[in-house]
C-alpha positions in Angstrom: 0.0 -0.1 0.0 1.4 3.4 -1.1 1.5 5.8 1.8 2.4 9.5 2.3 5.5 10.0 4.7 5.6 13.7 4.4 3.4 16.6 5.7 1.1 17.1 8.7 0.6 14.0 10.8 -3.3 14.3 10.8 -3.2 14.5 6.8 -1.0 11.5 6.7 -3.3 9.5 9.2 -6.4 10.4 7.3 -5.0 9.3 4.0 -3.7 6.1 5.4 -7.0 5.1 6.9 -8.8 6.0 3.7 -6.5 3.8 1.6 -6.8 1.0 4.3 -10.6 1.1 4.2 -10.5 1.0 0.4 -8.1 -2.0 0.5 -10.5 -3.8 2.8 -13.5 -3.0 0.6 -11.7 -4.5 -2.4 -10.2 -7.6 -0.9 -12.1 -8.1 2.3 -8.9 -8.3 4.4 -6.4 -6.2 6.0 -2.6 -6.1 6.0 -1.2 -7.9 9.0 2.5 -7.7 10.3 4.2 -9.8 13.0 5.6 -8.2 16.1 9.1 -9.1 17.4 8.8 -12.1 19.7 10.8 -10.4 22.4 8.1 -7.8 22.6 5.1 -10.1 22.6 3.3 -10.4 26.0 5.0 -9.0 29.0 3.5 -6.5 31.5 1.6 -4.6 28.9 0.6 -7.8 26.9 1.8 -6.8 23.5 0.2 -8.6 20.5 1.6 -11.3 18.3 0.2 -9.8 15.3 -0.7 -6.2 14.4 -1.7 -4.2 11.2 0.2 -2.1 8.7 -1.9 0.9 9.8 -1.1 0.6 13.4 2.7 0.2 12.8 2.8 3.4 10.7 0.7 5.5 13.0 2.8 4.4 16.0 6.0 5.1 14.1 4.7 8.5 13.2 3.9 9.1 16.8 7.3 8.1 17.9 8.7 10.9 15.5 6.6 13.5 17.5 7.8 11.9 20.7 11.3 12.3 19.6 10.7 16.1 18.8 9.4 16.6 22.3 11.8 14.6 24.3 14.8 14.4 22.0 15.2 10.7 22.7 13.4 7.5 21.7 10.6 6.0 24.0 11.1 2.6 25.6 9.0 1.2 22.9 11.7 1.8 20.2 14.7 1.6 22.2 17.1 -0.9 20.7 15.1 -1.1 17.5 17.3 -2.2 14.5 15.2 -0.2 11.9 14.2 3.0 13.6 16.5 5.7 14.9 15.0 9.2 14.5 18.3 10.8 15.8 20.0 10.0 12.6 20.3 13.0 10.2 19.1 10.9 7.3 15.6 10.7 8.7 13.2 13.3 7.4 12.7 15.0 10.9 14.6 18.3 11.3 17.3 18.0 13.9 16.6 21.2 15.5 12.8 21.0 15.4 10.7 20.6 18.5 7.0 20.6 19.6 5.2 21.6 22.9 3.7 19.0 25.2 0.2 20.3 24.4 0.8 19.9 20.7 2.1 16.4 21.2 -0.9 15.4 23.3 -3.3 17.0 20.8 -1.7 15.1 17.9 -1.9 11.8 19.7 -5.5 12.3 20.9 -6.9 13.4 17.4 -5.1 10.8 15.3 -6.0 8.1 17.9 -9.8 8.9 17.6 -9.6 8.9 13.8 -8.0 5.3 14.1 -10.7 4.3 16.7 -13.5 5.2 14.2 -11.7 3.2 11.6 -11.3 0.1 13.9 -15.0 0.3 14.8 -16.0 -0.2 11.2 -13.5 -3.0 10.6 -14.5 -4.9 14.0 -18.1 -4.7 13.1 -17.5 -6.0 9.7 -15.4 -8.8 11.1 -18.1 -9.8 13.7 -20.8 -9.6 11.1 -19.0 -12.1 8.8 -17.2 -14.0 11.5 -13.8 -13.1 10.0 -11.5 -14.1 12.7 -8.3 -12.9 10.6 -9.7 -9.3 10.5 -10.8 -9.3 14.2 -7.5 -10.6 15.4 -5.7 -7.8 13.5 -8.1 -5.2 15.0 -7.4 -6.5 18.5 -3.7 -6.4 17.9 -4.0 -2.9 16.6 -6.0 -1.8 19.6 -3.6 -3.5 22.1 -0.5 -2.0 20.4 -2.0 1.5 20.3 -3.2 1.1 24.0 0.4 0.1 25.1 2.1 3.0 23.1 -0.3 5.5 24.7 0.5 3.9 28.2 4.2 4.3 27.7 3.7 8.0 26.5 1.4 8.9 29.3 3.9 7.5 31.9 6.7 9.7 30.4 4.4 12.8 30.5 3.5 12.1 34.2 7.1 11.3 35.1 8.4 14.7 33.5 5.3 16.7 35.0 4.6 18.6 31.9 0.9 19.2 33.1 -0.7 17.3 30.2 -2.1 13.6 30.0 -3.2 10.9 27.7 -5.3 9.2 30.4 -8.8 9.6 28.6 -7.4 8.1 25.4 -5.7 5.3 27.3 -9.0 4.5 29.0 -10.8 4.5 25.7 -8.5 2.0 24.1 -8.4 -0.3 27.1 -12.2 -0.3 27.1 -12.3 -1.2 23.3 -9.5 -3.9 23.8 -11.7 -5.6 26.6 -14.9 -5.3 24.5 -13.3 -6.9 21.5 -12.0 -9.6 23.5 -15.4 -10.3 24.9 -17.0 -10.2 21.4 -14.5 -12.7 20.2 -15.1 -15.0 23.2 -18.9 -14.7 22.5 -18.3 -15.4 18.8 -16.4 -18.7 19.7 -19.0 -19.8 22.3 -21.9 -19.3 19.8 -20.1 -21.3 17.2 -19.6 -24.1 19.7 -23.1 -24.0 21.1 -24.9 -23.7 17.9 -22.7 -25.9 15.4 -20.4 -28.0 17.4 -22.3 -29.4 20.4 -25.6 -29.9 18.5 -26.1 -33.2 16.8 -29.7 -34.8 16.6 -28.6 -38.4 16.4 -25.9 -38.0 19.2 -28.4 -36.3 21.5 -31.2 -38.8 20.9 -31.1 -40.5 24.3 -34.4 -42.3 23.6 -33.2 -44.0 20.6 -33.9 -47.7 20.4 -30.5 -48.5 18.6 -27.0 -47.8 19.8 -25.2 -44.9 18.3 -23.0 -46.0 15.4 -23.7 -49.6 16.4 -22.0 -49.0 19.7 -18.6 -48.8 18.0 -17.8 -45.3 18.9 -18.8 -42.4 21.1 -20.8 -39.2 19.9 -19.4 -36.8 17.5 -20.1 -33.7 19.5 -17.4 -34.4 22.1 -14.9 -35.3 19.4 -15.7 -32.2 17.3 -15.5 -30.1 20.4 -12.1 -31.6 21.2 -10.8 -30.9 17.6 -12.3 -27.4 17.6 -10.9 -26.4 21.0 -7.5 -27.5 20.0 -7.5 -25.5 16.8 -8.8 -22.4 18.5 -6.1 -22.7 21.1 -3.4 -23.0 18.5 -4.8 -19.9 16.6 -5.2 -17.7 19.7 -1.6 -18.6 20.8 -0.2 -17.6 17.5 -2.1 -14.5 16.8 -3.4 -12.8 20.1 -1.7 -11.0 22.9 -0.8 -13.9 25.4 -2.9 -12.8 28.4 -6.0 -11.9 26.1 -5.7 -15.3 24.5 -5.5 -17.1 27.8 -8.5 -15.4 29.0 -10.5 -16.1 25.8 -9.5 -19.7 25.9 -10.4 -20.0 29.6 -13.8 -18.5 29.0 -14.3 -20.8 26.0 -13.6 -23.8 28.1 -15.8 -22.7 31.0 -18.8 -21.7 28.8 -18.7 -24.9 26.8 -18.2 -27.1 29.9 -21.2 -25.6 31.4 -23.4 -26.7 28.4 -21.9 -30.2 28.6 -22.2 -30.5 32.3 -25.7 -29.5 32.2 -26.5 -31.9 29.4 -25.0 -35.0 30.9 -26.2 -34.4 34.4 -29.9 -34.5 33.1 -29.5 -37.1 30.2 -31.9 -40.0 30.8 -31.0 -42.5 28.1 -32.5 -45.8 26.9 -30.5 -49.1 27.3 -29.2 -48.7 23.9 -27.6 -45.3 24.5 -26.4 -45.8 28.2 -22.9 -46.7 27.2 -22.7 -43.6 25.0 -22.9 -41.4 28.0 -20.1 -43.2 30.0 -17.9 -43.1 26.9 -18.6 -39.4 26.4 -17.8 -38.5 29.9 -14.5 -40.3 30.0 -13.4 -38.8 26.8 -14.5 -35.3 28.0 -12.5 -35.6 31.3 -9.4 -36.9 29.4 -9.7 -34.0 27.2 -10.0 -31.5 30.0 -7.0 -33.1 31.6 -5.0 -32.1 28.4 -6.5 -28.6 28.0 -6.6 -27.2 31.5 -2.8 -26.7 32.0 -2.8 -23.9 29.3 -4.8 -21.6 31.5 -3.2 -22.5 34.9 -0.3 -20.6 36.6 1.4 -23.7 37.9 1.0 -27.4 38.7 -0.7 -26.7 42.0 -3.6 -24.9 40.2 -3.7 -27.5 37.6 -4.0 -30.2 40.1 -6.4 -28.2 42.3 -4.3 -27.9 45.4 -4.1 -24.1 45.3 -6.4 -22.5 42.8 -6.3 -18.7 42.4 -8.2 -18.0 39.2 -12.0 -18.1 39.6 -12.3 -19.6 36.1 -10.1 -22.5 36.9 -12.0 -23.0 40.2 -15.3 -23.2 38.2 -13.8 -25.6 35.8 -12.6 -28.0 38.6 -16.1 -27.9 40.1 -17.8 -28.7 36.8 -15.2 -31.5 36.1 -15.9 -32.9 39.5 -19.6 -33.0 38.8 -19.0 -34.9 35.5 -16.6 -37.2 37.2 -19.1 -38.1 39.9 -21.7 -38.5 37.1 -19.3 -40.8 35.4 -19.0 -43.1 38.4 -22.7 -43.2 39.2 -23.7 -43.9 35.6 -20.9 -46.2 34.7 -19.9 -48.4 37.7 -21.1 -52.0 37.1 -24.0 -52.9 39.3 -22.1 -55.7 41.1 -19.5 -53.0 42.3 -22.3 -50.6 43.2 -23.9 -53.3 45.3 -20.6 -54.2 47.0 -19.9 -50.5 47.8 -23.4 -49.5 49.0 -24.8 -52.9 50.3 -24.5 -51.5 53.9 -26.4 -48.3 52.9 -25.2 -44.8 52.0 -24.8 -43.3 55.4 -21.3 -44.5 56.0 -20.2 -44.4 52.3 -16.7 -42.7 51.8 -17.9 -41.0 48.8 -20.1 -38.8 51.0 -17.4 -37.4 52.9 -16.2 -34.0 51.9 -12.9 -34.1 50.0 -10.2 -32.2 51.9 -9.7 -28.6 50.9 -6.6 -27.6 48.9 -5.8 -31.2 47.8 -5.5 -32.9 44.4 -9.0 -33.0 42.7 -10.3 -36.5 42.5 -11.1 -36.2 38.8 -7.3 -35.4 38.2 -6.6 -38.6 40.0 -8.9 -40.5 37.7 -7.6 -39.1 34.4 -3.9 -39.5 35.5 -4.7 -43.2 36.3 -5.1 -43.6 32.5 -1.3 -43.4 32.2 -0.7 -45.5 35.3 0.0 -42.6 37.4 -1.1 -42.7 41.2 -1.5 -39.8 43.6 -1.9 -40.2 47.3 -5.2 -39.2 48.5 -5.2 -35.7 50.5 -1.9 -34.5 48.9 -1.5 -30.9 49.7 0.6 -29.5 47.0 2.7 -30.5 44.0 6.0 -30.3 45.9 4.7 -33.3 48.1 4.5 -35.5 44.9 7.4 -37.8 43.9 10.1 -35.4 42.6 10.0 -36.5 38.9 6.3 -36.4 38.8 6.1 -32.9 40.3 8.6 -31.7 37.5 6.5 -33.4 34.9 3.4 -31.3 35.8 5.2 -28.2 36.2 6.7 -28.7 32.7 3.3 -29.5 31.3 2.0 -26.2 32.5 5.0 -24.3 31.3 5.1 -25.7 27.8 1.2 -25.2 27.5 1.2 -21.4 28.2 0.8 -18.8 25.4 4.1 -17.2 26.7 7.0 -18.3 28.8 6.5 -18.1 32.6 9.9 -17.1 33.9 9.3 -17.8 37.5 7.8 -21.1 36.8 10.9 -21.9 34.5 13.2 -21.0 37.4 11.1 -23.2 39.8 11.4 -26.2 37.5 15.1 -25.6 37.1 15.6 -25.6 41.0 13.1 -28.5 41.7 14.6 -31.6 43.3 18.1 -30.2 43.7 18.1 -28.9 40.0 17.4 -32.4 38.6 16.8 -31.1 35.1 19.7 -28.8 35.0 22.0 -31.7 36.1 20.6 -34.1 33.4 21.0 -31.5 30.8 24.6 -30.8 31.6 25.3 -34.5 31.9 23.7 -35.1 28.6 25.9 -32.4 27.0 29.3 -32.6 28.8 29.4 -36.3 29.3 27.4 -37.6 26.3 28.6 -34.7 24.2 25.4 -34.1 22.3 25.5 -30.4 22.2 25.1 -30.1 18.5 21.5 -31.3 18.7 20.1 -27.9 19.3 20.8 -24.7 17.5 19.7 -21.2 18.7 18.3 -18.6 16.5 20.9 -16.4 14.8 18.7 -14.2 12.5 16.7 -11.2 13.2 12.8 -11.9 13.0 12.2 -8.6 11.0 9.0 -8.1 12.8 7.8 -4.8 14.1 9.8 -3.3 16.9 12.5 -5.8 16.3 15.7 -5.5 18.3 18.8 -7.7 18.8 17.2 -9.4 22.0 15.2 -11.7 19.5 18.5 -13.1 18.2 19.3 -15.8 20.8 23.0 -16.4 20.9 24.6 -18.8 23.0 24.4 -22.5 24.0 22.7 -24.4 26.7 25.8 -25.3 28.5 26.9 -21.6 28.9 23.2 -20.6 29.7 22.9 -23.1 32.6 26.3 -22.0 34.0 25.4 -18.4 33.8 22.1 -18.9 35.5 23.7 -21.1 38.2 26.3 -18.3 39.0 23.6 -15.8 39.5 20.7 -17.6 41.3 22.2 -20.8 42.5 23.2 -21.5 46.0 25.8 -23.8 47.2 23.6 -26.9 47.0 22.5 -25.9 43.5 26.0 -25.7 42.3 27.0 -28.9 44.0 24.1 -30.9 42.5 24.9 -29.6 38.9 28.2 -28.6 37.7 30.2 -30.2 40.4 28.2 -33.4 40.4 28.7 -33.7 36.5 32.4 -32.8 36.8 32.8 -35.6 39.3 31.5 -38.0 36.6 33.7 -36.8 33.8 37.2 -38.0 33.1 39.6 -35.6 34.8 40.7 -33.9 31.5 38.7 -30.9 32.6 40.9 -30.2 35.6 44.0 -29.5 33.4 42.7 -26.0 32.8 43.0 -25.2 36.3 46.8 -25.9 36.4 48.8 -22.7 36.5 50.8 -23.9 33.4 47.6 -23.7 31.4 46.5 -20.1 32.0 47.5 -19.2 28.4 45.4 -22.1 26.9 42.4 -20.8 25.0 40.9 -24.1 24.1 38.7 -24.1 27.2 35.3 -25.8 27.9 32.2 -23.6 27.3 31.3 -23.5 31.1 34.9 -22.1 31.9 34.5 -19.5 29.2 31.1 -18.5 30.7 32.7 -18.1 34.2 35.4 -16.0 32.6 33.0 -13.8 30.8 31.2 -13.1 34.1 34.5 -12.2 35.7 35.8 -10.0 32.8 33.7 -6.8 33.6 35.4 -6.6 37.0 38.8 -7.5 35.7 38.8 -4.7 33.0 39.3 -2.1 35.5 42.6 -3.6 36.4 43.6 -3.9 32.6 42.9 -0.1 32.3 45.4 0.5 35.1 48.0 -1.8 33.6 47.6 -0.2 30.1 48.3 3.3 31.7 51.7 2.0 33.1 54.6 1.0 31.2 54.4 -2.5 29.6 58.2 -2.8 30.2 58.1 -2.3 33.9 57.7 -6.0 34.9 59.3 -5.8 38.4 58.2 -8.1 41.2 56.9 -4.9 43.0 54.8 -4.0 40.0 53.3 -7.5 39.7 52.6 -7.5 43.5 50.8 -4.2 42.9 48.5 -5.9 40.3 47.7 -8.7 42.6 46.7 -6.2 45.3 44.3 -4.7 42.8 42.8 -8.0 42.1 42.5 -8.8 45.9 40.5 -5.6 46.1 37.9 -6.6 43.6 37.2 -10.0 45.0 34.4 -8.6 47.0 32.8 -7.2 43.7 32.6 -10.7 42.2 29.2 -12.4 42.3 29.0 -14.9 45.1 28.3 -17.7 42.7 31.7 -17.4 41.2 33.4 -17.6 44.6 31.3 -20.5 45.7 31.9 -22.4 42.5 35.6 -21.8 42.7 35.6 -23.1 46.3 33.6 -26.2 45.2 36.0 -26.9 42.3 39.1 -26.7 44.6 37.6 -29.7 46.7 37.5 -32.0 43.6 40.7 -31.1 41.9 43.1 -34.0 41.5 46.3 -33.8 43.5 48.6 -33.4 40.4 46.7 -30.2 39.3 47.9 -27.0 41.0 46.2 -23.8 40.2 48.1 -20.4 40.6 48.4 -19.7 44.3 46.6 -23.0 45.1 43.4 -21.1 44.4 40.9 -21.7 41.6 39.5 -18.2 42.0 43.1 -16.7 41.6 43.6 -18.9 38.6 40.2 -17.9 37.0 40.9 -14.1 37.7 44.4 -14.5 36.2 43.0 -16.3 33.1 40.6 -13.5 32.6 43.2 -10.8 33.1 45.4 -12.7 30.6 42.7 -12.7 28.0 42.1 -9.1 28.5 45.7 -8.3 28.2 46.3 -10.3 25.1 48.9 -13.1 24.6 51.5 -10.6 23.3 51.6 -8.7 26.4 54.8 -9.3 28.4 53.0 -8.8 31.7 50.5 -11.6 30.6 53.2 -14.0 30.0 54.9 -13.4 33.4 51.7 -13.8 35.2 51.8 -17.4 34.1 54.9 -18.1 36.0 54.3 -15.6 38.8 55.1 -16.8 42.3 55.2 -14.6 45.6 54.0 -14.3 49.0 51.3 -11.9 47.8 49.6 -15.0 46.2 49.2 -16.6 49.6 47.9 -13.4 51.2 45.5 -13.2 48.2 44.3 -16.8 48.8 43.8 -16.1 52.5 41.7 -13.0 51.6 39.7 -15.3 49.4 39.2 -17.9 52.1 38.0 -15.3 54.6 35.5 -13.9 51.9 34.2 -17.4 51.1 33.6 -18.2 54.8 31.3 -15.1 55.0 29.1 -16.1 52.1 25.6 -17.5 52.8 26.5 -21.2 51.9 23.4 -22.7 53.0 21.0 -20.2 51.7 18.0 -22.0 50.3 15.6 -20.1 48.3 12.0 -20.9 48.9 10.2 -22.6 46.0 7.4 -19.9 45.8 6.3 -17.7 43.2 7.3 -14.4 45.0 10.8 -15.4 45.5 11.3 -16.8 42.0 9.8 -13.6 40.6 12.4 -11.4 42.5 15.2 -13.7 41.0 13.7 -13.5 37.7 13.5 -9.7 37.7 17.2 -9.6 38.6 18.2 -11.9 35.7 16.0 -10.0 33.1 17.8 -6.6 33.7 20.8 -8.2 32.2 21.1 -9.0 28.4 23.1 -12.3 29.1 20.6 -13.2 31.7 17.7 -12.7 29.3 19.4 -14.8 26.7 20.2 -17.4 29.1 16.6 -17.7 30.0 15.5 -17.9 26.6 18.1 -20.5 25.5 16.9 -22.7 28.6 13.4 -22.4 27.7 13.8 -23.1 24.0 16.1 -26.1 24.9 13.4 -27.6 27.0 10.7 -27.1 24.4 13.1 -28.6 21.8 13.9 -31.6 24.2 10.5 -32.1 25.7 10.2 -35.7 24.6 13.8 -36.5 25.9 13.3 -34.7 29.2 9.9 -36.7 29.8 11.8 -40.1 29.1 14.4 -38.9 31.7 11.5 -38.2 34.1 10.4 -41.8 33.6 7.4 -41.0 31.4 6.7 -43.5 28.7 6.0 -41.9 25.2 4.3 -43.4 22.2 6.2 -43.7 19.0 3.5 -42.0 17.0 4.9 -38.5 16.1 2.0 -37.7 13.6 0.5 -34.3 14.6 -1.9 -33.9 11.7 -5.4 -33.3 11.8 -6.7 -36.9 12.0 -4.3 -37.6 14.8 -5.6 -34.7 16.8 -9.1 -35.7 16.3 -8.7 -39.5 17.2 -6.0 -39.2 19.9 -6.1 -37.5 23.3 -2.4 -36.8 23.9 -0.8 -40.0 23.1 -3.7 -42.2 23.8 -6.3 -43.2 21.5 -9.8 -42.0 21.6 -12.7 -44.0 23.2 -10.5 -46.0 25.4 -13.2 -46.9 28.1 -15.7 -47.8 25.2 -13.1 -50.1 23.5 -12.1 -51.7 26.8 -8.3 -50.7 26.5 -8.7 -48.8 29.8 -10.8 -50.2 32.6 -11.3 -47.6 35.5 -10.7 -48.8 38.9 -14.2 -48.3 40.0 -13.8 -49.5 43.6 -10.9 -47.1 44.2 -12.7 -44.0 42.9 -16.0 -44.8 44.7 -14.1 -45.1 48.0 -12.6 -41.5 47.6 -14.1 -38.4 49.4 -16.3 -37.0 46.7 -18.6 -34.8 48.8 -21.6 -36.4 47.2 -25.0 -36.3 48.8 -27.9 -38.7 49.2 -30.0 -36.8 46.8 -27.4 -36.7 44.1 -26.6 -40.5 44.4 -30.3 -41.2 44.2 -30.9 -38.9 41.4 -28.1 -40.2 39.1 -28.7 -43.9 39.9 -32.5 -43.5 39.3 -31.6 -42.2 35.7 -29.6 -45.4 34.9 -31.3 -47.7 32.5 -31.4 -50.6 35.1 -33.3 -48.7 37.6 -36.0 -47.8 34.9 -36.2 -50.9 32.7 -35.9 -53.4 35.5 -38.1 -55.9 33.6 -35.1 -56.5 31.1 -32.7 -57.4 33.8 -31.3 -60.8 34.8 -32.4 -62.0 38.2 -29.1 -61.3 39.7 -29.1 -57.6 38.5 -32.7 -57.3 39.4 -31.8 -58.2 43.0 -29.1 -55.7 43.1 -31.4 -52.9 41.7 -34.1 -53.8 44.2 -31.7 -53.7 47.1 -30.5 -50.3 46.1 -33.9 -49.0 45.4 -35.0 -50.0 48.9 -32.5 -47.6 50.4 -33.8 -44.7 48.4 -37.1 -44.7 50.2 -36.2 -43.3 53.6 -33.9 -40.7 51.9 -36.8 -39.1 50.2 -38.1 -37.3 53.2 -34.9 -36.8 55.1 -33.3 -33.5 55.6 -29.8 -33.2 54.3 
């Protein structure tokens, strides 16, 4: 689309919107552009996709922002394409505008854009055009966030003007469009997906599909919800996407719960309900992690979200319905032959414990949970990591505190396995990081993920690991490796540049501190290499020990404990060796001082070592960070302020995604060999398991086990659901044995009718 880059902002915006409307009228679509992955989500919930119109208007706004503040906003800082400070840009270098002019331009142009978006969104809703509606929501979100950033700067600089009204307007529109999109999906599901005359004909005289399969409605719902989640994750702002998806699950589950709780089938359709309920619960087990914050919320131990709590309640009702409708008569009799009064299922399930329906669906893969478990940490360690990983990889965007929690769970079990896999088995070439710019809007060099997983883990452990973390990862792996790694800590190998990646990472963390010493050395004569001068350099190094991160000092101390006796570091100290190696790298191999450092011996080294030992004793060796969200968020915020820290987190997250199957095998999870993720596979498989397992008999639930769990059932609910079973209605068609069971259970209903519960 041809656009006008010169002239008054309002004229440019008006012409741009006119041409965009003409383009939509002609082609019934809008021009969409991707946003840089680094920007997506976050505190302001940036969109994945926005429109060409939004990108141009925001860029033009930034020009005026630069004229007012003479610097780029945080939105464009680091951008590889936009730099208004360059003379080749069409902005006059000496030009400026007043705050009132800036606010007026933003307000007027944003209202013009808002009118245009109203037209597009209404057209999209009328025609159920999800592509246009997605682009509109992305545009509104991007503009809202831009206005928020500008408004914060105006407030901070106390210029007496504000964009609060415009911010509120776009916030309201963002919420309204998200609600309309949710309503659109709910209407599509309720009117077209969950309606099937044959499947819902409970009074039919013949089994559905000759009893060979369950209903179409649950299977089509399963397929539609999977596809919707994928579309939302790839096109919407992550928080909005999760809110829409959670609302979609909750609303559709309400319809299904009401339907199956009231269904009163003939004998021919009685098995259909049981099959549908089992499939539905298994589907929910796979879908729910996507909207949970952590494994505790997924398992029902500590639910924060009201929507997730409602879903757990509905799934619990469906599970109880499944038990009462599907349990064989002989097992029902055995469980209730002494009456309902003392039945375990009438007991209230303990608060803040794993939900019974979760225990039921997990048993399909032969996983067992102790009843009454209070939290995920109380699970067997590998199982706890599995469910945390399940939640992490299901989310629309990385949850960094959860990633940190997973990394440090069970004495850094995953980090140890990854390092063992790479260092000992030497399989690092299996994963490559992204080395190209994404070329999306607001792209900056943060989207280029440089580095390797070995360096990333080492870096993270240095900054967030305590003594136990480092001991259970790097040190534990080194103890299992042939001792060739130790030669790099011999004083005769200071010059050796062929070092393992984890050592290079340690040196890269030390170098910012060492560079101050190299500046002092560079200002002195390189020919002055007297012992006194070298002693002075080591005095400088001794003075910066306290500036090093505690993780480096701890790691150095732990490495010293496992060095073989024939490897002697400089000054008998690994930390002195590492600092000298870093100093050597900074000075360059041609430096005379650098060469002499490799052979330096003096009493100053022993004083230096004593200083390090004293410093090490004062470190919090036994500090154990709590495994809670608040603590992890504090640590994550510290890491995200550093570019290397951000890159290390991204590399670890992408590696876990890439090696998810391998990690699950390491956690003792058996995976199926079927790697087909096509449409038919998604339709006929729930995770790795085939559809209709209960109906086909490949999975037989442990009815006795689940009936003897605290389910908070009532006499009325048991009587109501049992009375809608075919056997309790068509008792004339029963065998003598089954008829006796039904009569025995019915006899217990009578005194319950008038009782007060």
